[in-house]
Structures are given as structure tokens and as C-alpha cells.
N, C-alpha and C positions, 0 to 999 in steps of 0.2 A: 765654709762660716757655715753651721749650723743655722739654721731655722728658727724661728721662738718655737716651734710645737716639738723640735727633736730635745732642744736642753732642755725642756719641761721636762719631758719623757726622762733624761738623764738623770734629773732632778731626781724624778721620782725613783728612778732604780737604784737612786742613792741613799734614800731615804728619809729625803726630805731633814726635818727636826728629829728624827726618830735615832737612837743608837750613843753609846759610850764614848763616839767620838763629836761630837756635837761639845762647844767650847761652854764654860757656866758664863751666867747672865750677871749684867749688874742690877743693882734695883732700878735704876732707871728703864733698864729694859724690861727687867717685870713687870715695872708699874703698865705696860703695853700689853701686856698679855689680860691685864684687868676688864672685866667684861663697861666698866665704867668709862673707861677711857677715851675710845674710839668717840662717842658720843659729843665729848667734849674739846676734842683735838682739835678740827677745823675752827672752831671759833679764837684759841689758843692759835694755831698757825697762823690765822688770816694778821695778827695782832704782834705777833714776837718778835719780828725783827724791827719792827717801828720801836719798840721799848727796847732792844736789845741795841739798837744803832743809835738812838736818840734823836732818829727825824721819820719823818711821814714815808715808810719805807712797806708799804704796800703788796699783796701777792703778782697784780700785776703788774707792778714795776720790776721785782725777782723774777717773773717769768718775762717780760721784754728784754732783760740783762741778759740771760738767760739763752735768749735767742740771738740777740745781738751777736756775743761772746760765739757761739756752739756753730749758730747756722744750724738746726738739727732739718735733716734733708728726708723727703718723702722714700718707702723705701730702705732708710737705713736700720739695725735693727740697735734697740738700745737693751741696759739693763739699768734697770731702777734699785739702787740698795737701802734699803731701810720706807721701801714705799709711803709707809704711814696709810693714807688715809688717800692717796693717790696724786698729790698734787705734780710731781714732774711727768708722772706717768701721764697723766691726763695732756698737761702741754706738747710733749713728744708725740701722744695718739694725734693731735689735731694738729701738727706739723708732717702727719702721712706716714711716721715712722712706727716701727713694729716694737714692740716694749715687754721684754719678761722685766715683772714689777715682784720685787722680794719681800720678804717681812716675816719675821720670826712670829707674829700676834694675829692666831687667828680672827680672833677680831676686829683689827684693824683693817686686813685681808675684806673682812664681809665687809663692814662700812665703806671703804676703798669702790668696790663689785658695785655697792650703792648710787656712790658719789660720781664716777667716772664709767659712765656707758660705752663710749667711744668704740668703734672695733679696732685692732688691731693689740691689746694689752689683753695676755695671759697673768695670770696671778698664782704666785707661788709662796708657801708656807719654806721658811729659808734661812739659815742664819750665813750671811756671807762672810762670817771670820772662815768658813768651810765648808765650801758650796758644794764641794763635787763634781763641778761644770767644768768641760774640754775648756781649757787655754785657749788664748785668742779667739772667745766665740763673738764677741762682742764689739761693735764700729764707735761703740758711744756707752759709758757710763755717769750717771747722775746719783748722788748723797749728797743728801738734804739733811745734813745734822745728823745723819747716824754715827759718824765718825766722834763726836762727845760722848754718845751713850754705851757703843763696843767695849769690850771688858778690854781687848787687847785691841785697842789702830794700829800699831806696825802690823801683827798680822793681817786685819784686813785690806791696809794699802798693799801689799805685798799679794793677797788676794788679786786683788782687782787690777794692777798691773799683771797679773799670770792672765789674768781670763781676757784685758784687752787687745784686741788686734792692732798688729802694727799699721800705722798713720790712722790710730782708731783715739780720741779723746774721751779726757776721764773729767766730768765738772764735780768740785767741791764747794758745801757751802757749811762753815761748821765756826762755833765760837773760837774766836782764838784767845790764847794767855793775855791773863789781861794785870794779874801777881794779884786780884784784890783779894778781901777777906770770905767774899762771899764763892768763889768761884775754890778759896781754899777749902771753905766748909763743904761745897756739894761733890768735892773731889773723895770726901771719905766717903766709903763703903756703905755705911747706915743711914748717908744720908742723900744715895744718888749713884756714888762711884761714879762719876762724870770726869772725864780727859778733856781738857782745853787745850790743844797742840797750841805750841811756836809755828806758823807757817815755814820756820828754816827746816825746822825739824820733820816736817811735814813730807818735803823735800828730798828729805835726807834718806825716807824712806822708800820712796820711788826714783833708784838710783839710774834706770831703763827709760826716764820717761822727762819729757822738758816742761820746764813750767811757760806755759807763751803769754797768760796774762792773770794779772789779779786785781782785786779791788778788798779792802779795808775801810767798813763804816762803822765806826764805832769797836765793839769786839767785835761784830758779824764781819767773816772772811768768806771770799768769795774766790777761787783759783780753777783754773782751766789747766789741764798737762797734755802733753800729746808724747803718744809713741811712735819713733821714728820709725819712720819703712824703708829698712835698706834696699827696696826691690822698686821703691817709687822712679819713673822718668827713666829707668834700662832699657833698651830696646829689645823687643817682643822674638829678635832672632836670637 
């Protein structure tokens, strides 16, 4: 398995966000490129799950749920997809993990570097729909709401399955489909281009993974998927 620095060097050689191979962005993604977004984002992130779930659901509760279900261990190598201002990257680094924290917004990454100063985090500018990373590079992957914003969520999920090593785990937090008028409006390209997937649809996009646990609180969905390791438990001879 590659070290965080080797993976970062491979991303550098693949060209980061440059080049025609990079996917188009939704309006929601483009809004993260605006310099005004990162200063306001942490306050929204701290309150968003409470508003969207209809109950008290602060960052510490979210972090505790993640740690309880995923049990990140010191020395593990994780990819944080759409890190924004580094919430999951920080949780992982404080657990002793190595983290490659990726985002397509340079202003967001600059804010994340200032907020999360723990050792063990490498920051990288990239759209994970087309990462350029070698397959099976990570023991764990976190995705905090990026699934809702990305242009092609099926492509993103396929890429994450490819990047996860056998025996690894994928953590998803996203807003699930409710069928309400607000979600219908925000799905329009001019109003954000957001996607609100049904959990059953998400599972079909991850044919090589097994859903190990899940929780839905209001519109907010948390899911943990595992990638089977065919070699686990086999004799060494």
C-alpha cells in the first residue's frame, strides 16, 4: 500500500485539477471555489445536521458515531473525500491515522490547513470523480456530503470502490431522497445541481462492497461499507 506522500506525488504527476479529463462541476461545487465560502462554512457545518435531521446533532455527536462504527486505528491510511475545512480529516488525525485530505476548492483547502494543524494530514487539490490514484491505496475512505454535490455520484462511488483496499471500509454521510419540493428545486442545475440518492441506489453502485451498518436521522444518512478481503485468514504458507 502506498504511503500518503507517495499517493500525493502520484496525484501531482497526474495533474491535479488541470486538464481536459476533469469532470464538469455542479453549481454547488463551483460555489466552494468562491473565496467567501470557506469563512462561512464551519458555522454552517456545525449546525447543518441538526437542521437537516430535526434533532440535536452537533459535530461531536457525528464524530462519536463515526469513531464508534469505524474504529479508526493509529497508522491506518485514510482518504477524506471533499474534505472542505477538514472535519473528518481532523477526527482521523486525532485518532493517529494518516490522511490524504482532498478537495477541488483551493480556498477550502487553505482554510482546512489553518483549522486542522494535526500532524499526519496531507492536503491535496483534486476532484475525486477522476482521482488518478492507484487502486487499492487506502484502508479507509470518508465522504461527508460530497456525494450530494458531485456531478456524477455513480462515477464517484465507482472510483472510491476502486481506491479502497481489500479489508478496507467506506464511510458515507449524505442527504437521502425525501421526495420533497425543496430537494426537487435544488436538483435543478441553476439552483445547485444537487443529487439526493436513495440508500438502495447507493448500494447498487458499490457491487464489490458490503453494507455493514447504517443510520438515518431525518434526511441525513450515515452508512459504513466494507470491502471483502479474500485473503483474510488464509495460512501464510
